[in-house]
LOKOLZA-595889 format. One line per 10 residues: number of its first residue (from 1); their letters; for each residue x, y, z of N, C-alpha, C, O. Coordinates in Angstrom, 1 decimal. Example, Ala and Ser with C-alpha at 12.3 -4.5 7.8 and 13.67 -1.06 7.14 Angstrom:
! residues 2
1	as	13.2/-5.7/7.8/12.3/-4.5/7.8/13.2/-3.3/7.8/14.2/-3.3/8.5  12.8/-2.2/7.1/13.7/-1.1/7.1/12.9/0.0/7.9/13.4/1.1/8.0
! end
This chain:
! residues 271
1	mcvpgchavm	103.4/91.7/105.9/102.8/91.8/107.1/102.1/90.5/107.5/102.2/90.1/108.7  101.4/89.9/106.7/100.6/88.6/106.9/101.5/87.4/107.2/102.5/87.1/106.6  101.1/86.7/108.3/101.9/85.5/108.7/100.9/84.5/109.0/99.7/84.8/109.0  101.4/83.2/109.2/100.5/81.9/109.4/99.3/82.4/110.4/98.2/82.0/110.1  99.5/83.1/111.5/98.6/83.3/112.3/97.4/84.1/111.9/96.4/84.2/112.7  97.4/84.7/110.7/96.3/85.5/110.2/95.6/84.8/109.1/94.7/85.4/108.5  96.0/83.4/108.8/95.6/82.9/107.7/94.0/82.7/107.7/93.3/82.9/106.7  93.4/82.3/108.9/92.1/82.0/109.2/91.3/83.2/108.8/90.4/83.1/108.0  91.7/84.4/109.3/91.1/85.7/109.0/91.1/85.9/107.5/90.0/86.2/107.0  92.1/85.7/106.7/92.2/85.9/105.5/91.4/85.0/104.6/90.9/85.4/103.5
11	aqrlnrrrll	91.2/83.8/105.0/90.2/82.7/104.3/88.8/83.3/104.4/88.0/83.2/103.4  88.4/83.9/105.6/87.1/84.3/105.8/86.8/85.5/104.9/85.7/85.6/104.4  87.8/86.4/104.7/87.7/87.6/103.9/87.6/87.1/102.4/86.8/87.6/101.6  88.5/86.1/102.3/88.4/85.7/100.8/87.1/85.1/100.4/86.6/85.5/99.3  86.5/84.4/101.2/85.2/83.8/101.0/84.2/84.9/100.8/83.3/85.0/99.9  84.3/85.8/101.7/83.3/87.0/101.4/83.4/87.7/100.1/82.5/88.1/99.4  84.7/87.9/99.8/85.0/88.5/98.4/84.3/87.8/97.2/83.7/88.4/96.4  84.5/86.4/97.3/83.8/85.5/96.4/82.4/85.6/96.3/81.9/85.5/95.2  81.7/85.9/97.4/80.3/86.1/97.4/79.9/87.4/96.7/78.9/87.5/96.0  80.8/88.5/96.9/80.8/89.8/96.3/80.9/89.7/94.9/80.3/90.5/94.2
21	vgsgglaaaa	81.8/88.8/94.3/81.8/88.7/92.8/80.5/88.3/92.3/80.1/88.9/91.3  79.7/87.4/92.8/78.5/86.9/92.3/77.5/88.0/92.3/76.6/87.9/91.4  77.6/89.0/93.2/76.6/90.0/93.2/77.0/91.3/92.5/76.2/92.2/92.5  78.3/91.3/91.9/78.8/92.3/91.2/79.5/93.3/91.9/80.0/94.2/91.3  79.5/93.2/93.4/80.3/94.1/94.2/81.6/94.2/94.0/82.1/95.4/93.9  82.4/93.2/93.8/83.9/93.3/93.6/84.1/94.0/92.2/85.0/94.9/92.1  83.3/93.6/91.1/83.5/94.3/89.8/83.4/95.9/90.1/84.1/96.7/89.5  82.4/96.2/90.9/82.2/97.6/91.0/83.4/98.5/91.7/83.7/99.6/91.4  83.9/97.7/92.6/85.0/98.1/93.5/86.2/98.3/92.6/86.9/99.3/92.7  86.5/97.3/91.6/87.5/97.1/90.7/87.4/98.4/89.7/88.4/99.0/89.3
31	alapvapvra	86.1/98.7/89.3/86.0/99.8/88.3/86.5/101.2/89.0/87.0/102.1/88.3  86.5/101.3/90.3/86.8/102.5/91.0/88.4/102.5/91.3/88.9/103.6/91.6  89.1/101.3/91.2/90.3/101.2/91.7/91.4/102.1/91.0/92.3/102.6/91.6  91.3/102.2/89.6/92.5/103.0/88.8/92.5/104.5/89.4/91.5/105.2/89.6  93.7/104.8/89.5/94.0/106.3/90.0/94.9/106.8/89.0/95.9/106.2/88.5  94.7/108.0/88.5/95.4/108.6/87.4/96.8/109.1/87.9/97.0/109.5/89.0  97.7/108.7/86.9/99.0/109.3/87.4/99.2/110.6/87.7/98.5/111.4/87.2  100.1/111.0/88.5/100.3/112.4/89.0/101.8/112.5/89.0/102.6/111.6/89.4  102.2/113.7/88.5/103.6/113.9/88.4/104.1/114.5/90.0/103.5/115.4/90.6  105.1/113.8/90.4/105.4/114.2/91.9/106.2/115.6/91.8/106.7/116.1/90.8
41	qpasfsrild	106.0/116.1/92.9/106.7/117.6/93.1/107.5/117.4/94.5/107.0/116.7/95.4  108.5/118.1/94.6/109.1/119.2/93.7/109.8/118.7/92.5/110.1/117.5/92.7  110.1/119.3/91.4/110.9/118.9/90.2/112.4/118.9/90.7/113.2/118.3/90.0  112.7/119.6/91.7/114.3/119.6/92.1/114.2/119.4/93.5/113.2/119.5/94.1  115.2/119.2/94.0/115.5/118.8/95.5/117.0/119.1/96.0/118.0/119.3/95.2  117.1/119.2/97.1/118.5/119.5/97.7/118.9/118.5/98.8/120.1/118.5/99.2  118.0/117.5/99.1/118.5/116.6/100.1/117.9/115.2/99.8/116.7/115.1/99.4  118.6/114.3/99.9/118.1/112.8/99.7/118.2/112.1/101.0/119.1/112.2/101.8  117.1/111.4/101.4/116.9/110.7/102.7/116.6/109.3/102.4/115.7/109.0/101.6  117.3/108.4/103.2/116.9/107.1/103.0/116.0/106.7/104.1/116.3/106.9/105.3
51	lthplppdfp	114.8/106.1/103.7/113.6/105.7/104.6/113.5/104.2/105.1/112.5/103.7/105.7  114.8/103.6/104.7/114.7/102.1/104.8/115.6/101.7/106.0/116.7/102.1/106.2  115.1/100.9/106.7/115.9/100.2/107.9/116.8/99.1/107.2/116.4/98.5/106.2  118.0/98.9/107.6/118.9/97.9/107.2/118.3/96.7/107.6/117.6/96.8/108.7  118.4/95.5/107.1/117.6/94.1/107.2/118.5/93.1/107.7/119.0/92.4/106.8  119.0/92.9/109.0/119.7/92.0/109.4/118.6/90.7/109.8/117.4/91.0/110.1  119.1/89.4/109.8/118.3/88.4/110.1/117.4/88.4/111.3/116.4/87.7/111.3  117.8/89.2/112.4/116.9/89.4/113.4/116.1/90.6/113.6/115.8/91.0/114.7  115.8/91.1/112.5/115.0/92.3/112.4/113.6/91.8/113.0/113.2/90.8/112.5  112.9/92.6/113.9/111.7/92.3/114.4/110.6/91.8/113.3/110.6/92.5/112.2
61	tydggsnlel	109.8/90.8/113.4/108.8/90.5/112.4/107.4/90.4/113.1/107.3/90.3/114.3  106.4/90.5/112.3/105.0/90.4/112.8/104.7/89.2/113.7/104.0/89.2/114.7  105.3/88.1/113.2/105.1/86.8/113.9/106.1/86.5/115.0/106.0/85.5/115.8  107.1/87.4/115.1/108.1/87.2/116.1/109.2/86.1/115.8/110.0/85.8/116.6  109.1/85.5/114.6/110.2/84.6/114.3/111.2/85.3/113.3/111.2/86.5/113.1  112.0/84.4/112.8/113.0/85.0/111.9/112.6/84.8/110.4/112.4/83.7/110.0  112.4/85.9/109.6/111.8/85.6/108.2/113.0/85.9/107.3/112.7/86.1/106.1  114.4/85.9/107.6/115.4/86.1/106.7/116.6/85.2/107.1/117.0/85.1/108.3  117.1/84.5/106.2/118.3/83.5/106.2/119.2/83.7/105.0/118.8/83.7/103.8  120.3/83.9/105.3/121.6/84.1/104.1/122.2/82.8/104.1/122.6/82.3/105.2
71	etlvtlkndg	122.3/82.1/102.8/123.0/80.9/102.6/124.2/81.2/101.7/124.0/81.7/100.6  125.3/81.0/102.2/126.6/81.2/101.4/126.7/80.2/100.3/126.8/79.0/100.6  126.7/80.5/99.0/126.8/79.7/98.0/128.3/79.5/97.5/128.9/78.4/97.3  129.0/80.8/97.4/130.3/80.6/96.8/131.0/81.9/97.6/130.4/82.9/98.0  132.4/81.7/97.8/133.1/82.8/98.4/134.4/83.3/97.6/134.9/82.6/96.8  134.7/84.4/97.9/135.8/85.1/97.1/137.0/84.3/97.2/137.8/84.2/96.3  137.3/83.6/98.4/138.6/83.0/98.7/138.6/81.8/98.0/139.6/81.4/97.5  137.4/80.9/97.8/137.4/79.6/97.2/137.0/79.6/95.8/137.4/78.7/95.1  136.2/80.7/95.4/135.6/80.7/94.0/136.0/81.9/93.3/135.9/81.9/92.0  136.5/83.0/93.9/136.9/84.0/93.0/135.8/85.2/93.1/136.0/86.3/92.7
81	ynmsrwhlve	134.6/84.9/93.7/133.7/85.8/93.8/132.6/85.3/95.0/132.5/84.2/95.4  131.9/86.4/95.6/131.1/86.0/96.6/129.6/86.2/96.1/129.3/87.0/95.2  128.8/85.2/96.7/127.3/85.0/96.3/126.6/84.3/97.2/126.9/83.1/97.6  125.5/84.8/97.7/124.4/84.1/98.7/123.2/83.9/98.2/122.8/84.6/97.2  122.5/83.0/98.8/121.0/82.8/98.5/120.2/83.4/99.6/120.6/83.2/100.7  119.1/84.1/99.3/118.2/84.6/100.2/117.0/83.6/100.5/116.2/83.2/99.6  116.8/83.4/101.8/115.5/82.7/102.2/114.8/83.8/103.0/115.3/84.2/104.0  113.7/84.4/102.5/113.1/85.3/103.3/111.5/85.3/103.1/111.0/84.6/102.2  110.8/85.9/103.9/109.3/86.1/103.7/109.1/87.5/103.1/109.7/88.4/103.5  108.3/87.6/102.2/108.0/88.8/101.4/108.0/90.0/102.4/108.6/91.0/102.2
91	htgthmdapi	107.2/89.9/103.4/106.8/90.9/104.2/107.7/91.1/105.4/107.3/90.9/106.5  108.9/91.5/105.1/110.0/91.4/106.2/110.7/92.7/106.1/110.9/93.2/104.9  111.1/93.4/107.2/111.7/94.7/107.1/111.0/95.8/106.6/109.8/95.7/106.6  111.6/96.9/106.1/111.0/97.9/105.4/110.6/97.4/104.0/111.4/97.1/103.2  109.2/97.3/103.9/108.7/96.5/102.8/107.4/97.2/102.3/106.8/98.0/102.9  107.1/96.7/101.1/105.8/96.9/100.4/104.6/95.9/100.6/104.8/94.7/100.6  103.4/96.4/100.8/102.3/95.7/100.7/101.8/96.0/99.2/101.4/97.2/98.8  101.9/95.1/98.4/101.2/95.3/97.2/99.8/94.9/97.2/99.3/94.1/98.0  98.9/95.6/96.2/97.6/95.4/96.2/97.0/93.9/96.4/96.0/93.6/97.1  97.8/92.9/95.7/97.4/91.6/95.7/97.6/90.9/97.0/97.1/89.8/97.2
101	hfgegvhsad	98.2/91.5/97.9/98.5/91.1/99.2/97.2/90.8/99.9/97.2/90.0/100.8  96.1/91.6/99.7/94.8/91.4/100.1/93.7/91.5/99.2/92.5/91.7/99.5  94.1/91.4/98.0/92.9/91.5/96.8/93.1/90.5/95.9/94.1/89.8/95.9  92.2/90.5/95.0/91.9/89.6/93.7/91.9/90.4/92.5/91.4/91.5/92.5  92.5/90.0/91.5/92.4/90.6/90.3/93.1/92.1/90.2/92.8/92.8/89.3  93.9/92.4/91.1/94.7/93.7/91.3/96.1/93.3/91.2/96.5/92.1/91.2  96.8/94.5/91.1/98.3/94.5/90.9/99.2/93.7/91.9/99.1/93.8/93.2  100.0/92.8/91.4/101.2/92.3/92.1/102.2/93.3/92.1/102.2/94.3/91.3  103.3/93.1/93.1/104.4/94.2/93.2/104.9/94.6/91.9/105.0/95.8/91.6  105.2/93.6/90.9/105.8/93.9/89.7/104.9/94.7/88.7/105.3/95.2/87.6
111	qipierlvvp	103.7/94.6/88.9/102.8/95.1/88.0/102.3/96.7/88.3/101.5/97.3/87.5  102.8/97.2/89.4/102.3/98.6/89.8/103.0/99.5/89.0/104.2/99.5/89.0  102.2/100.4/88.2/102.9/101.4/87.3/103.9/102.2/88.0/103.7/102.7/89.1  105.0/102.4/87.3/106.1/103.2/87.8/105.8/104.6/88.2/106.3/105.1/89.2  104.8/105.2/87.4/104.4/106.6/87.8/103.8/106.7/89.2/103.7/107.7/89.8  103.3/105.5/89.6/102.6/105.5/90.9/103.6/105.1/92.0/103.2/104.9/93.1  104.8/105.0/91.6/105.8/104.9/92.8/106.7/106.0/92.9/107.7/105.9/93.6  106.5/107.1/92.3/107.3/108.4/92.5/106.2/109.5/92.8/105.7/110.0/91.8  106.0/109.8/94.2/104.7/110.4/94.5/105.1/111.4/95.5/106.1/111.3/96.1  104.1/112.5/95.7/104.3/113.4/96.7/104.1/112.6/98.1/103.3/111.7/98.2
121	llvvdirska	104.9/113.1/99.1/104.9/112.3/100.3/104.4/113.3/101.5/105.0/114.4/101.5  103.4/113.0/102.3/103.1/113.9/103.3/103.2/112.9/104.6/103.1/111.7/104.5  103.5/113.6/105.6/103.9/113.0/106.9/103.0/113.5/108.2/103.1/114.6/108.7  102.2/112.8/108.6/101.2/113.1/109.5/101.7/112.7/111.0/101.6/111.5/111.4  102.1/113.5/111.8/102.7/113.3/113.1/101.7/113.1/114.2/101.0/114.1/114.6  101.6/111.6/114.6/100.8/111.4/115.8/101.6/110.9/117.0/101.1/110.1/117.8  102.8/111.4/117.1/103.7/111.0/118.2/103.1/111.4/119.6/103.3/110.6/120.5  102.5/112.4/119.7/102.0/112.8/121.1/101.0/111.8/121.4/101.1/111.3/122.6  100.1/111.3/120.7/99.1/110.4/121.0/99.8/108.9/121.2/99.4/108.1/122.0  100.8/108.7/120.3/101.4/107.4/120.5/102.2/107.2/121.8/102.4/106.1/122.3
131	esdpdaqltp	102.7/108.4/122.3/103.5/108.3/123.5/102.8/107.9/124.6/103.4/107.2/125.4  101.6/108.4/124.8/100.7/108.0/125.8/99.9/106.7/125.6/99.4/106.1/126.5  99.7/106.5/124.3/98.8/105.3/124.0/99.5/104.4/123.0/99.4/104.8/121.8  100.1/103.3/123.2/100.7/102.6/122.2/99.6/102.0/121.2/100.0/101.5/120.1  98.4/101.9/121.5/97.4/101.5/120.6/96.8/102.6/119.9/95.7/102.5/119.3  97.5/103.7/119.7/96.9/104.9/119.1/96.7/104.6/117.5/97.5/103.7/116.9  95.7/105.2/117.0/95.6/105.1/115.5/95.4/106.5/114.8/94.9/107.4/115.4  95.8/106.6/113.6/95.7/107.7/112.7/94.3/107.8/112.5/93.8/106.8/112.1  93.5/108.9/112.6/92.2/108.9/112.4/91.8/110.1/111.4/92.6/111.0/111.1  90.6/110.0/110.9/90.2/111.3/110.1/90.3/112.5/110.7/90.6/113.5/110.0
141	ddleafeseh	90.2/112.7/111.9/90.3/113.8/112.9/91.8/114.3/112.6/92.0/115.5/112.3  92.7/113.4/112.7/94.2/113.8/112.5/94.5/114.1/111.0/95.3/115.0/110.9  93.9/113.6/110.1/93.9/114.1/108.7/93.4/115.5/108.4/94.0/116.3/107.6  92.2/115.8/109.0/91.5/117.0/108.9/92.4/118.1/109.6/92.5/119.2/109.1  93.0/117.8/110.8/93.8/118.8/111.5/95.1/119.1/110.6/95.6/120.3/110.5  95.7/117.9/110.0/96.8/118.1/109.0/96.5/119.1/108.0/97.1/120.1/107.7  95.5/118.7/107.4/95.0/119.6/106.1/94.7/121.0/106.5/95.0/121.8/105.7  94.2/121.3/107.6/93.9/122.7/108.1/95.3/123.5/108.1/95.3/124.7/107.8  96.4/122.8/108.4/97.6/123.3/108.7/98.5/123.4/107.3/99.3/124.3/107.0  98.4/122.3/106.5/99.3/122.0/105.4/98.6/121.9/104.1/99.3/121.8/103.0
151	gevpdgacva	97.3/122.1/104.0/96.4/121.9/102.9/96.1/120.6/102.4/96.7/119.6/103.0  95.2/120.4/101.5/94.6/119.2/101.2/95.8/118.1/100.7/96.8/118.4/100.1  95.4/116.8/101.0/96.3/115.8/100.4/96.2/115.8/98.9/95.0/115.7/98.4  97.2/115.9/98.2/97.1/116.1/96.7/96.9/114.8/96.1/97.2/113.8/96.7  96.3/114.8/94.9/96.1/113.5/94.0/97.4/112.7/94.0/98.4/113.3/93.8  97.2/111.4/94.1/98.5/110.5/93.8/99.5/110.6/94.9/100.6/110.2/94.7  99.0/111.0/96.0/100.1/111.2/97.1/100.2/109.9/98.1/99.3/109.1/98.1  101.3/109.7/98.8/101.4/108.7/99.8/101.3/109.5/101.2/101.9/110.5/101.4  100.5/109.0/102.1/100.3/109.7/103.3/101.1/108.7/104.5/100.7/107.5/104.6  102.0/109.2/105.2/102.7/108.5/106.1/102.3/108.8/107.5/102.0/110.0/107.9
161	mlsgwgarap	102.2/107.7/108.4/102.1/108.1/109.8/103.3/108.1/110.6/104.1/107.1/110.4  103.7/109.1/111.4/104.7/109.2/112.0/104.4/109.1/113.5/104.0/110.1/114.2  104.7/107.8/114.0/104.3/107.6/115.6/105.5/107.6/116.4/105.4/107.6/117.6  106.6/107.7/115.8/107.9/107.6/116.7/108.3/106.2/116.8/109.2/105.9/117.5  107.6/105.2/116.2/107.8/103.8/116.7/109.3/103.4/115.9/110.0/102.5/116.2  109.6/104.2/114.8/110.8/103.8/114.0/112.1/103.7/114.9/113.0/102.8/114.8  112.1/104.7/115.9/113.2/104.7/116.8/113.4/103.4/117.6/114.5/103.2/118.1  112.4/102.4/117.7/112.5/101.3/118.4/113.1/100.2/117.6/113.5/99.2/118.2  113.2/100.3/116.4/113.8/99.1/115.6/115.3/99.3/115.7/115.8/100.5/115.8  116.1/98.1/115.7/115.5/96.8/115.5/115.3/96.1/116.8/115.4/94.9/116.9
171	gadfrnadad	115.0/96.9/117.9/114.8/96.1/119.1/113.6/95.3/119.4/112.7/95.4/118.5  113.3/94.4/120.4/112.2/93.7/120.6/111.0/94.7/120.9/109.8/94.3/120.7  111.2/95.8/121.3/110.2/97.0/121.7/109.4/97.4/120.3/108.4/98.0/120.3  110.1/97.0/119.2/109.4/97.4/118.0/108.0/96.5/117.8/107.0/97.0/117.3  108.1/95.3/118.2/106.7/94.6/118.3/105.9/94.9/119.5/104.7/94.9/119.5  106.6/95.3/120.6/105.9/95.6/121.9/104.8/94.6/122.2/103.6/95.1/122.5  105.0/93.3/122.3/104.2/92.3/122.7/104.0/92.1/124.1/104.9/92.2/124.9  102.7/92.0/124.6/102.5/91.9/126.1/102.7/90.4/126.5/103.0/89.5/125.6  102.5/90.1/127.7/102.7/88.8/128.2/101.7/87.7/127.5/102.1/86.5/127.5  100.6/88.1/126.8/99.8/87.2/126.1/100.1/87.2/124.7/99.4/86.5/124.0
181	gvmhfpgfhv	101.3/87.8/124.2/101.8/87.9/122.8/100.9/88.9/121.9/101.1/88.9/120.7  100.1/89.7/122.6/99.5/90.6/121.8/100.3/91.8/121.5/101.0/92.3/122.5  100.3/92.3/120.4/101.4/93.6/120.0/100.4/94.8/120.3/99.2/94.8/120.3  101.4/95.8/120.6/100.8/97.2/120.9/101.6/98.1/120.2/102.8/98.4/120.6  101.1/98.7/119.0/101.8/99.7/118.3/100.8/100.3/117.4/99.9/99.7/116.8  101.1/101.7/117.1/99.9/102.4/116.2/99.9/102.0/114.8/100.7/101.4/114.3  98.7/102.5/114.2/98.6/102.1/112.9/97.4/103.0/112.3/97.0/104.0/112.9  97.0/102.6/111.1/96.0/103.7/110.4/94.6/103.0/110.8/94.4/101.8/110.5  93.8/103.8/111.2/92.2/103.6/111.5/91.7/103.3/110.0/92.1/103.9/109.1  90.9/102.3/110.0/90.3/102.0/108.7/89.5/103.3/108.3/89.6/103.5/107.0
191	eaaeylmser	88.9/104.1/108.9/88.2/105.2/108.5/89.1/106.2/108.0/88.7/107.1/107.2  90.3/106.3/108.3/91.5/107.2/107.8/91.7/106.7/106.4/91.8/107.5/105.5  91.7/105.5/106.2/92.1/105.0/104.8/91.0/105.3/104.0/91.1/105.9/103.0  89.7/105.0/104.5/88.5/105.3/103.7/88.5/106.6/103.3/88.3/106.9/102.1  88.8/107.6/104.2/88.9/109.2/103.9/89.8/109.5/102.8/89.5/110.2/101.8  90.9/108.8/102.8/91.9/109.0/101.7/91.6/108.5/100.4/92.2/109.0/99.4  90.6/107.6/100.3/90.1/107.0/99.2/88.8/107.8/98.6/88.6/108.2/97.4  87.9/108.0/99.6/86.6/108.5/99.1/86.7/110.3/99.0/86.1/110.9/98.1  87.3/110.8/99.9/87.5/112.3/99.9/88.8/112.8/99.2/88.9/113.9/98.7  89.7/111.9/99.2/90.9/112.4/98.5/91.4/111.3/97.5/90.6/110.3/97.3
201	navgiavdtl	92.4/111.3/96.9/92.9/110.3/95.8/94.3/109.8/96.1/95.1/109.7/95.2  94.6/109.5/97.4/95.8/109.0/97.7/96.0/107.6/97.0/95.0/106.9/96.8  97.3/107.2/96.7/97.7/106.0/96.1/98.4/105.2/97.1/98.4/104.0/96.9  99.1/105.6/98.2/99.7/104.9/99.1/99.6/105.3/100.4/99.3/106.5/100.7  99.8/104.4/101.4/100.0/104.9/102.9/101.2/104.2/103.4/101.7/103.2/102.9  101.7/104.8/104.4/103.0/104.2/105.0/103.0/104.4/106.5/102.3/105.3/107.0  103.6/103.6/107.1/103.8/103.6/108.6/105.2/103.2/109.1/106.0/102.5/108.4  105.5/103.8/110.3/106.8/103.4/110.9/106.7/102.3/111.9/107.6/102.1/112.7  105.6/101.5/111.7/105.5/100.3/112.5/105.5/99.0/111.6/105.8/99.0/110.4  105.1/97.9/112.4/105.0/96.6/111.7/103.9/96.3/110.8/104.0/95.3/110.1
211	sldygrsedf	102.9/97.1/110.8/101.6/97.0/110.1/100.8/98.2/109.9/100.8/99.1/110.8  100.0/98.2/108.7/99.3/99.3/108.4/98.2/99.5/109.4/97.7/100.6/109.7  97.7/98.3/110.0/96.8/98.3/111.1/97.5/98.2/112.4/98.5/97.6/112.6  96.8/98.9/113.4/97.5/99.0/114.7/97.8/97.5/115.2/97.2/96.6/114.7  98.6/97.2/116.2/99.2/95.9/116.6/98.1/95.1/117.2/98.1/93.8/117.2  97.1/95.7/117.8/96.1/94.7/118.4/95.0/94.3/117.3/94.1/93.6/117.7  95.0/94.8/116.1/94.0/94.4/115.2/93.8/92.9/115.0/94.8/92.2/114.9  92.6/92.4/115.1/92.3/91.1/114.7/91.7/90.7/113.4/91.5/89.6/113.0  91.4/91.8/112.7/90.6/91.6/111.3/91.3/92.4/110.1/90.8/92.5/109.0  92.5/93.1/110.5/93.2/93.6/109.3/92.2/94.5/108.5/92.2/94.4/107.3
221	athdawlptn	91.4/95.2/109.1/90.4/96.1/108.4/91.1/97.2/107.5/90.5/97.4/106.4  92.2/97.8/107.9/92.8/98.9/107.1/93.4/98.1/105.8/93.2/98.4/104.7  94.2/97.1/106.2/94.7/96.4/104.8/93.6/96.0/103.9/93.6/96.2/102.7  92.4/95.4/104.5/91.3/94.8/103.7/90.5/96.0/102.9/89.9/95.7/101.8  90.5/97.2/103.5/89.8/98.3/102.8/90.7/98.9/101.7/90.3/99.1/100.6  92.0/99.2/102.1/93.0/99.8/101.1/93.6/99.1/99.9/93.6/99.5/98.8  94.0/97.9/100.3/94.9/97.1/99.1/94.1/96.7/98.1/94.5/96.9/96.9  92.9/96.2/98.2/92.1/95.7/97.1/91.8/96.8/96.2/91.3/96.4/95.1  91.9/97.9/96.3/91.5/99.1/95.4/92.6/99.4/94.5/92.6/100.5/93.8  93.7/98.5/94.4/95.0/98.8/93.7/95.7/100.0/94.2/96.2/100.7/93.3
231	rwgleavanl	95.7/100.2/95.5/96.6/100.9/96.2/97.7/100.2/97.0/97.4/99.0/97.3  98.8/100.7/97.4/99.9/100.0/98.1/100.1/100.6/99.5/99.8/101.8/99.7  100.7/99.9/100.2/101.2/100.2/101.5/102.7/100.0/101.8/103.3/99.3/101.1  103.2/100.6/102.7/104.6/100.6/103.2/104.7/100.4/104.7/104.3/101.2/105.5  105.4/99.4/105.1/105.6/99.3/106.6/106.9/99.2/106.9/107.8/98.9/106.1  107.2/99.6/108.4/108.5/99.6/108.9/109.5/100.6/108.2/110.7/100.4/107.9  108.7/101.7/108.0/109.5/102.9/107.3/110.4/103.7/108.3/110.0/104.0/109.4  111.6/104.0/107.9/112.7/104.6/108.8/112.6/106.1/108.5/112.2/106.5/107.4  113.1/106.9/109.4/113.5/108.2/109.4/112.5/109.3/108.9/112.9/110.3/108.3  111.1/108.9/109.2/110.2/109.9/109.0/110.1/111.1/109.8/109.4/112.1/109.5
241	dqlpasgatl	110.8/111.1/110.8/111.0/112.2/111.6/111.9/113.2/111.2/112.1/114.3/111.9  112.7/113.0/110.0/113.6/113.7/109.5/113.0/114.6/108.1/113.6/115.4/107.4  111.7/114.3/108.0/111.2/114.9/106.8/110.2/116.0/107.2/109.7/116.0/108.3  109.9/116.9/106.3/109.0/118.0/106.5/107.5/117.3/106.4/107.3/116.2/106.0  106.5/118.0/106.9/105.1/117.4/106.8/104.6/117.4/105.4/103.8/116.5/105.1  105.2/118.3/104.5/104.7/118.1/103.2/106.0/118.8/102.3/106.9/119.4/102.8  105.8/118.4/101.1/106.8/119.0/100.1/107.9/118.1/99.6/108.5/118.4/98.6  107.9/116.8/100.2/108.9/115.9/99.9/108.4/114.9/98.8/107.2/114.7/98.8  109.3/114.4/97.9/108.7/113.3/96.9/109.3/111.9/97.4/110.5/111.8/97.9  108.5/110.9/97.3/108.8/109.7/97.6/109.1/108.8/96.5/108.3/108.7/95.6
251	vvggptivga	110.2/108.2/96.5/110.6/107.2/95.4/110.6/105.7/96.0/111.4/105.3/96.9  109.7/105.0/95.6/109.6/103.6/96.1/110.2/102.6/95.2/109.7/102.4/94.1  111.4/102.1/95.6/112.0/101.0/94.9/111.5/99.7/95.3/112.1/99.0/96.1  110.4/99.3/94.8/109.5/98.1/95.2/110.3/96.9/94.3/111.0/97.0/93.4  109.8/95.7/95.0/110.3/94.6/94.2/109.6/94.2/92.7/108.4/94.6/92.5  110.4/93.6/92.0/109.7/93.4/90.5/109.7/91.8/90.1/109.6/91.4/89.0  109.7/91.2/91.4/109.5/89.7/91.3/108.1/89.4/90.8/107.2/89.8/91.5  107.9/88.6/89.7/106.6/88.4/89.1/105.7/87.8/90.1/106.1/86.9/90.8  104.5/88.3/90.3/103.4/87.8/91.3/103.8/88.0/92.7/103.1/87.4/93.6  104.7/88.9/93.0/105.0/89.1/94.6/103.9/89.8/95.1/103.3/90.7/94.5
261	tggpsrlial	103.7/89.4/96.3/102.6/90.2/97.1/103.2/91.4/97.9/102.5/92.1/98.6  104.4/91.7/97.8/105.1/92.6/98.3/106.6/92.2/98.3/107.0/91.4/97.6  107.4/92.9/99.3/108.8/92.6/99.4/109.6/93.7/100.0/109.3/94.9/99.8  110.7/93.3/100.6/111.7/94.5/100.9/112.0/95.4/99.9/112.2/95.0/98.8  111.9/96.9/100.3/112.0/97.8/99.3/112.9/98.9/99.8/113.1/99.2/101.0  113.5/99.5/98.8/114.5/100.7/99.2/113.6/102.0/99.0/113.2/102.2/97.8  113.3/102.8/100.0/112.6/103.9/99.9/113.4/105.2/100.0/114.1/105.3/101.0  113.3/106.0/99.2/114.1/107.3/99.0/113.2/108.5/99.0/112.3/108.5/98.2  113.5/109.5/100.0/112.7/110.8/100.0/113.7/111.8/99.3/114.9/111.8/99.6  113.1/112.6/98.5/113.6/113.8/97.9/113.1/115.0/98.4/111.9/115.3/98.2
271	v	113.9/115.8/99.2/113.4/117.1/99.9/114.1/118.4/99.2/113.7/119.5/99.6
! end
């Protein structure tokens, strides 16, 4: 998600975290970060659904540029086999935000325990809000309404926001930038992220938009609250509208590049 335009904000937050280290605040937060492994349910399934958008070079990106290029190295005709080199920004297409994307002393993508990547998946539908307000956010009220109908968010779950934005990909409307370049799309309100940490024990959140934070965000408050606690996020998730509100299992095929802050991921739902 993060691009050059957000580096100043990131630098400010990094300086603030360094101050917290001196006061012991970050150490206290790190002590709360581990989440006990939870076995995903159900144990059996009858349908497999791909939650991943194909990734062409012109897939919409947070900064509006092209974050993917393919360089042909050898060809079947000339060399007997095909091979290309990828040039890409980690946070492109359907991808993972690893904890280290916004945190220090927390997991990079390759370090996330595998048992925290096969988890119960819940889908909170805010399409009615998003249809009338592109700046809509998933709030604690939405979570409480969901739980009143479907039960509490289980330990170790991933909670996904279904805003309907996935249908806009890969068109320019996926970014939905206005004349001033400000993007307008839904995201998680920071208070919803805090609810899922303090009142529940979720390990992941997911969105069908370009960012965990809504498009107009200037401070990335949700990223900053969620990721440093050793939790992960998923952005530009596809086909959430084809899932039940609860009962599915999510398999996150995240990147295993050492030190990666995230990367394009293959997401699979078992229903």
